[in-house]
C-alpha positions as CSV (number, residue, x, y, z in Angstrom):
1,M,182.4,102.9,107.1
2,V,179.3,102.7,104.8
3,T,179.4,105.5,102.2
4,Q,176.2,106.9,100.6
5,A,177.1,105.2,97.3
6,S,177.5,101.8,98.8
7,K,174.3,102.3,100.9
8,T,172.4,103.0,97.6
9,G,173.9,99.9,96.1
10,L,172.6,97.8,99.0
11,V,169.0,99.0,98.6
12,V,168.7,98.7,94.8
13,A,167.9,94.9,94.8
14,P,165.1,94.9,97.4
15,V,163.5,98.1,96.0
16,L,163.5,96.6,92.5
17,D,161.9,93.4,94.0
18,V,159.1,95.5,95.5
19,V,158.5,97.3,92.2
20,Q,158.4,94.0,90.2
21,R,155.8,92.6,92.6
22,L,153.7,95.8,92.4
23,R,153.8,95.7,88.6
24,A,152.7,92.0,88.7
25,A,149.8,93.0,90.9
26,G,148.6,95.6,88.3
27,F,150.3,98.7,89.6
28,A,151.7,101.2,87.1
29,V,155.2,102.1,88.6
30,S,157.3,104.2,86.3
31,T,161.1,104.2,86.1
32,G,161.1,107.7,87.7
33,E,159.1,106.5,90.6
34,T,161.5,103.5,91.0
35,L,164.5,105.8,91.1
36,D,162.7,108.1,93.6
37,A,162.1,105.0,95.9
38,I,165.7,104.0,95.7
39,L,166.9,107.5,96.7
40,A,164.3,107.7,99.4
41,V,165.3,104.4,101.0
42,S,169.0,105.5,100.8
43,A,168.2,108.7,102.7
44,V,166.8,106.9,105.8
45,D,168.3,104.5,108.3
46,V,168.0,101.1,106.5
47,S,168.3,99.2,109.8
48,V,165.0,100.7,110.9
49,R,162.2,98.7,109.2
50,S,159.5,101.4,109.8
51,Q,161.6,104.1,108.1
52,V,162.2,101.9,105.0
53,R,158.5,101.1,104.7
54,A,157.5,104.7,105.1
55,A,160.0,105.9,102.5
56,L,158.8,103.3,100.0
57,K,155.1,104.0,100.6
58,A,155.7,107.7,100.2
59,C,157.0,107.1,96.7
60,L,154.8,104.2,95.5
61,V,151.3,104.6,97.1
62,K,149.2,106.9,94.9
63,V,145.7,106.4,96.3
64,P,144.5,105.3,99.8
65,G,143.0,102.1,98.4
66,E,146.5,100.8,97.5
67,Q,147.8,101.0,101.0
68,R,147.0,97.4,102.1
69,I,148.3,95.8,99.0
70,V,151.6,97.6,99.2
71,D,151.8,96.7,102.9
72,R,151.4,93.0,102.1
73,I,154.2,93.2,99.4
74,L,156.5,95.0,101.8
75,D,155.9,92.3,104.4
76,V,157.2,89.8,101.9
77,V,160.3,91.7,100.9
78,F,161.1,93.3,104.3
79,P,159.8,90.7,106.8
80,R,160.0,91.1,110.6
81,L,163.0,89.7,112.3
82,P,162.7,85.9,112.7
83,I,161.9,84.3,116.1
84,A,164.7,82.4,117.7
85,H,164.1,78.7,118.2
86,D,167.0,78.0,120.5
87,A,166.0,75.7,123.4
88,T,167.9,78.0,125.8
89,H,165.3,80.7,125.2
90,E,162.2,78.6,125.8
91,P,159.7,80.3,128.1
92,S,159.8,79.2,131.7
93,S,157.0,77.0,132.9
94,S,157.2,78.3,136.4
95,A,155.0,81.3,135.8
96,G,151.5,81.4,134.3
97,S,149.3,78.6,133.1
98,G,149.9,76.2,130.2
99,A,147.2,78.0,128.2
100,E,149.2,81.2,128.1
101,S,152.3,79.4,127.0
102,D,150.5,77.5,124.3
103,L,148.8,80.6,123.0
104,A,152.1,82.6,122.9
105,D,153.7,79.7,120.9
106,A,150.8,79.4,118.5
107,L,150.7,83.2,117.9
108,A,154.3,82.9,116.7
109,R,154.3,79.7,114.7
110,D,150.9,77.9,114.2
111,E,147.8,79.6,112.8
112,E,145.6,76.5,112.9
113,E,146.6,75.8,116.5
114,L,145.9,79.4,117.5
115,Q,142.4,79.2,116.0
116,R,141.7,75.9,117.9
117,L,143.0,77.3,121.2
118,L,141.0,80.5,120.9
119,A,137.8,78.7,119.9
120,S,138.2,76.5,123.0
121,A,138.8,79.6,125.2
122,V,135.7,81.4,123.8
123,D,133.5,78.4,124.3
124,E,134.7,78.0,127.8
125,F,134.9,81.5,129.1
126,S,132.7,83.9,126.9
127,G,129.3,82.9,128.2
128,T,127.6,83.7,125.0
129,E,124.5,81.9,126.1
130,D,123.7,84.9,128.4
131,G,122.8,87.0,125.3
132,R,124.8,90.1,126.4
133,S,126.7,92.5,124.1
134,V,129.8,91.4,122.1
135,E,132.1,93.6,124.2
136,H,130.9,91.9,127.4
137,H,131.7,88.4,126.1
138,V,135.0,89.5,124.6
139,M,136.1,91.0,127.9
140,R,135.1,87.9,129.9
141,T,137.3,85.8,127.6
142,L,140.3,88.1,127.6
143,R,140.3,88.5,131.4
144,K,140.6,84.7,131.7
145,L,143.4,84.5,129.2
146,D,145.8,86.9,131.0
147,L,147.1,89.0,128.1
148,A,150.1,90.4,130.1
149,E,151.4,86.8,130.6
150,I,150.9,85.9,126.9
151,Y,152.8,89.2,126.0
152,R,155.7,88.3,128.3
153,R,155.9,84.7,127.0
154,Y,155.7,85.9,123.4
155,L,158.7,88.2,124.0
156,N,160.7,85.4,125.6
157,Q,160.6,83.5,122.4
158,F,163.0,86.1,120.9
159,G,166.8,85.9,121.6
160,H,167.8,87.6,124.9
161,D,171.0,88.8,123.4
162,S,169.3,91.1,120.9
163,S,170.5,94.6,120.2
164,D,168.5,97.6,121.2
165,L,167.2,97.9,117.7
166,E,166.1,94.3,117.6
167,R,164.4,94.6,121.0
168,S,162.4,97.6,119.7
169,F,161.2,95.5,116.7
170,N,160.4,92.6,119.0
171,T,158.3,94.7,121.4
172,A,156.3,96.2,118.5
173,D,155.8,92.7,117.1
174,A,154.6,91.4,120.4
175,A,152.1,94.3,120.8
176,E,150.8,93.7,117.3
177,A,150.4,90.0,118.1
178,I,148.3,90.7,121.2
179,E,146.1,93.1,119.2
180,R,145.6,90.4,116.6
181,L,144.7,87.9,119.4
182,Q,142.0,90.4,120.6
183,R,140.6,90.8,117.1
184,E,140.4,87.0,116.7
185,V,138.6,86.6,120.0
186,E,136.1,89.3,119.0
187,A,135.5,87.6,115.6
188,L,134.8,84.2,117.3
189,V,132.4,85.8,119.8
190,V,130.5,87.5,117.0
191,E,130.3,84.2,115.2
192,R,129.0,82.4,118.3
193,L,126.4,85.1,118.9
194,R,125.2,84.9,115.3
195,D,124.9,81.2,115.4
196,R,122.9,81.4,118.6
197,I,120.6,84.0,117.1
198,D,120.1,82.0,113.9
199,T,119.2,78.9,115.7
200,G,117.3,80.4,118.7
201,Q,115.0,82.9,117.0
202,E,113.5,83.7,113.6
203,K,115.4,86.4,111.8
204,D,114.0,88.8,109.2
205,L,114.3,86.8,105.9
206,Q,115.8,89.8,104.1
207,D,118.7,89.8,106.5
208,R,119.5,86.1,106.1
209,A,122.9,85.5,104.5
210,M,122.1,84.2,101.0
211,L,125.2,82.0,100.7
212,K,124.3,80.2,104.0
213,A,120.5,79.9,103.5
214,S,118.9,76.5,103.5
215,S,116.9,75.2,100.6
216,D,113.6,76.2,102.4
217,E,114.9,79.7,103.0
218,L,116.0,80.1,99.4
219,A,112.5,79.2,98.3
220,R,111.1,81.8,100.6
221,L,113.6,84.3,99.3
222,R,112.6,83.7,95.7
223,S,108.9,84.3,96.6
224,A,110.0,87.6,98.4
225,I,111.8,88.9,95.4
226,R,108.8,90.2,93.5
227,P,107.4,92.5,96.2
228,L,110.9,93.7,97.0
229,A,111.4,94.5,93.4
230,R,108.2,96.5,93.3
231,Q,109.2,98.4,96.5
232,L,112.6,99.1,95.0
233,A,111.1,100.4,91.7
234,A,108.7,102.7,93.7
235,R,111.6,104.0,95.8
236,L,113.6,104.9,92.7
237,N,110.5,106.5,91.1
238,K,110.0,108.7,94.2
239,R,113.6,109.7,94.2
240,R,113.3,110.7,90.5
241,R,110.2,112.8,91.2
242,R,111.8,114.5,94.2
243,S,114.8,115.7,92.0
244,R,113.1,118.6,90.2
245,G,116.1,120.4,88.6
246,T,118.3,123.4,89.3
247,L,117.4,127.0,89.7
248,D,117.0,129.0,86.4
249,M,118.1,132.5,87.6
250,R,117.2,134.4,84.4
251,R,113.6,133.1,84.3
252,T,113.1,133.7,88.0
253,I,114.3,137.3,87.8
254,R,112.1,137.9,84.7
255,A,109.0,136.5,86.5
256,S,109.7,138.7,89.5
257,M,109.2,141.9,87.4
258,A,105.4,141.4,87.9
259,T,105.8,141.5,91.7
260,G,108.1,144.5,92.0
261,G,111.3,142.5,91.9
262,V,110.2,140.0,94.6
263,P,110.8,136.4,93.5
264,A,107.3,135.1,94.4
265,S,107.8,132.0,92.3
266,V,111.0,130.2,91.5
267,A,111.7,128.9,87.9
268,L,113.6,125.6,87.6
269,R,115.4,124.2,84.7
270,K,113.9,121.0,83.2
271,R,116.0,117.9,84.0
272,H,117.0,116.1,80.9
273,R,117.7,112.8,82.5
274,T,120.0,110.5,80.5
275,R,119.6,106.8,81.0
276,P,122.8,104.8,80.7
277,D,123.2,101.3,79.3
278,L,123.7,98.5,81.8
279,V,125.9,95.4,81.4
280,V,125.7,92.8,84.1
281,L,128.4,90.1,84.5
282,C,127.4,87.4,87.0
283,D,129.6,84.6,88.4
284,V,127.4,81.5,88.6
285,S,130.1,79.0,89.8
286,G,129.9,77.2,93.2
287,S,127.9,78.8,95.9
288,T,127.5,82.1,94.1
289,A,125.2,80.3,91.6
290,E,122.4,80.7,94.1
291,F,123.2,84.4,94.6
292,A,123.4,85.5,90.9
293,P,119.7,85.0,90.0
294,F,118.6,87.4,92.8
295,T,120.9,90.1,91.5
296,L,119.8,89.7,88.0
297,A,116.1,89.7,89.0
298,L,116.4,93.0,90.9
299,L,118.5,94.7,88.2
300,H,116.0,93.7,85.5
301,A,113.1,94.8,87.8
302,V,114.5,98.4,87.7
303,H,115.3,98.2,83.9
304,Q,113.3,101.5,83.4
305,E,116.3,103.3,85.0
306,F,118.5,102.2,82.2
307,H,118.3,102.6,78.4
308,R,119.3,99.0,77.6
309,V,120.1,96.0,79.9
310,R,122.3,93.1,78.8
311,S,123.2,90.3,81.1
312,F,126.0,87.7,81.0
313,A,126.7,84.6,83.2
314,F,130.2,83.1,83.5
315,V,132.1,80.3,85.2
316,D,135.3,79.7,83.1
317,G,133.4,80.5,80.0
318,I,130.9,83.3,79.4
319,V,127.4,83.4,77.7
320,E,124.7,86.1,77.3
321,I,121.5,85.3,79.2
322,T,119.5,88.5,78.4
323,D,116.8,86.5,76.6
324,A,116.4,84.1,79.5
325,L,115.7,86.9,81.9
326,Q,113.3,88.7,79.6
327,N,111.2,85.5,79.3
328,S,111.4,84.7,83.0
329,P,108.6,86.1,85.3
330,G,110.6,85.7,88.5
331,V,114.0,84.4,89.7
332,L,115.7,82.0,87.4
333,D,116.7,78.6,88.6
334,P,120.5,78.5,88.7
335,R,120.4,75.1,86.9
336,H,118.9,76.8,83.9
337,L,121.9,79.1,83.7
338,L,124.4,76.3,84.0
339,D,122.8,74.4,81.1
340,R,123.9,77.1,78.7
341,R,126.5,75.8,76.2
342,G,129.8,77.5,76.5
343,L,129.3,78.6,80.2
344,V,131.6,75.8,81.4
345,A,134.7,75.7,79.2
346,G,137.1,73.7,81.3
347,D,137.2,72.4,84.9
348,G,134.1,74.4,86.0
349,R,135.9,76.7,88.4
350,S,135.6,80.5,88.0
351,D,138.4,82.0,85.9
352,Y,138.1,85.8,86.0
353,L,141.1,86.5,83.8
354,S,140.1,84.1,81.0
355,V,136.4,85.2,81.2
356,F,136.9,89.0,81.2
357,T,139.6,88.7,78.5
358,R,137.1,86.7,76.3
359,F,134.3,89.2,77.1
360,L,136.4,92.2,75.9
361,A,137.3,90.3,72.8
362,D,133.7,89.2,71.9
363,Y,131.5,91.9,73.4
364,G,133.9,94.8,74.2
365,D,132.2,97.1,71.7
366,I,129.0,97.2,73.9
367,V,130.9,98.9,76.7
368,T,131.1,102.6,76.0
369,A,131.3,105.9,77.8
370,R,127.5,105.6,78.6
371,T,127.6,102.1,79.9
372,T,127.4,101.1,83.6
373,V,129.0,97.7,84.2
374,V,128.1,95.6,87.3
375,I,130.2,92.6,88.2
376,C,128.6,90.1,90.6
377,G,130.9,87.5,92.2
378,D,133.2,86.6,95.1
379,A,136.5,87.7,93.3
380,R,138.1,84.4,94.1
381,S,140.7,83.2,91.6
382,H,141.1,79.5,92.7
383,D,144.9,80.1,92.6
384,R,144.7,81.4,89.0
385,P,146.1,84.8,88.0
386,P,143.8,87.7,88.8
387,A,142.1,89.7,86.1
388,I,143.7,93.0,86.9
389,G,144.3,94.0,83.3
390,P,140.8,93.3,82.0
391,I,139.2,95.0,85.0
392,R,141.3,98.1,84.4
393,E,140.2,98.1,80.8
394,L,136.5,97.8,81.7
395,A,136.9,100.7,84.1
396,H,138.5,102.8,81.4
397,R,135.9,102.0,78.8
398,S,132.7,102.3,80.9
399,R,130.9,105.2,82.5
400,K,130.8,103.5,85.9
401,L,132.1,100.1,87.2
402,F,130.5,98.5,90.3
403,W,131.2,95.2,92.1
404,L,128.7,93.3,94.2
405,N,130.2,90.6,96.4
406,P,127.9,88.1,98.2
407,E,130.6,87.2,100.9
408,I,130.7,89.1,104.2
409,R,133.3,91.8,104.1
410,Q,135.5,90.0,106.7
411,E,136.1,87.3,104.2
412,W,137.3,89.6,101.4
413,N,141.0,89.4,100.6
414,T,141.5,86.1,102.4
415,K,143.1,83.1,100.7
416,D,142.5,83.4,97.0
417,S,140.3,86.5,97.0
418,H,141.5,89.5,95.0
419,Q,138.6,91.9,95.9
420,E,140.8,94.7,97.1
421,S,143.0,94.6,93.9
422,Y,139.8,94.8,91.8
423,S,138.1,97.5,94.0
424,I,140.9,99.9,93.2
425,H,139.5,100.2,89.7
426,C,135.8,100.2,90.7
427,D,133.5,103.2,91.4
428,G,131.9,101.3,94.2
429,T,132.2,97.9,95.8
430,Y,129.3,96.6,97.9
431,E,128.8,93.7,100.3
432,V,125.5,92.0,99.3
433,A,125.4,89.1,101.7
434,T,121.7,89.6,102.3
435,L,118.7,90.5,100.2
436,R,118.3,93.8,102.0
437,Q,122.0,94.7,101.3
438,L,121.5,93.7,97.6
439,A,118.4,95.9,97.2
440,D,120.3,98.9,98.8
441,A,123.2,98.3,96.4
442,V,121.0,98.2,93.4
443,A,119.2,101.4,94.5
444,A,122.6,103.1,94.8
445,I,123.7,102.0,91.4
446,A,120.5,102.9,89.7
């Protein structure tokens, strides 16, 4: 019989493993919260994975933005039950087609093979050349794939002698795998439709993905930045004029004496608008080198919204480029930024931890309670440690901290991207894959 004391002893090691991983990811987990988590897990049925996860998240998740990061750590420490590879449990080839069997097997074991099979299925069955809605092409593909047969074959890969508890896990896992397959098919259909639109008809230039733009399109985007900057400045000026101030009740009542107590005119308090300082930190490594100059050009075009603007470019070193922007009438050539001495300090791959640590050491005094900090970059570490500590320190020192990411949102938090870990400490995170999205983000920040 398992006593409560022995049960508590069993859960201590995995709970401490979770806490250590959370702390390594930048979470502040106190000793008290750790003890609460151990007691919470001891109070539930530890054989039921969902109960263990719910108990841990109740003790360790403090804000909604942390949910996904904690989920990923729990997946590592408390993985799903492994799939049996015994030849006696191989799915029968008598029912269904080979495609269903291959997909079920790839869902369980081989991500690359799954992508290849799904891409082939979408190309063969979706009919994206018809130009219908995404839902139409997704349903066409899924009807051909026979999800019920894939679900059955996926379940058959588990051992047939499983306990009732294991079977419930397996069923939930199979259902989640089918949902994942549907999401993958939808993403592939969206990609096919986007490619067809891009090649078949002219898109609005401001909606073209900047990281995928050709050299000709980039040249046209540079010529479009000036009128867009003027439009943005006018838009912000109109917004400023529209905001007239709050009601001054005392002056309104006093003025109403002349009209028998009827407030014929309303008195408003004058707005004393404070303009914050702005510090811009732009990643100019790799493909983001083409994106950074557009961001800098738009932010400097609305400099009247800020008291002082200072700009920095970084790769694995960091340099100030405020003077270059003040002397440039339009969008800087990325090569002019990369020529700056000290910008590339090592192998030329972005290093957020080293760069932001250096920035705080050399320029940290310019970030105060009246400073808005804007970071522009793809948040990719290139397998280096993430800059959780420096980002937290920047958020603590500054008035506001914003992040502009030129990658589409679906690519965030994939491979070596740490965008979600950074976003926890930001006042706003914006997808700025296109010039229109970038202008909207700058307007929101200003």
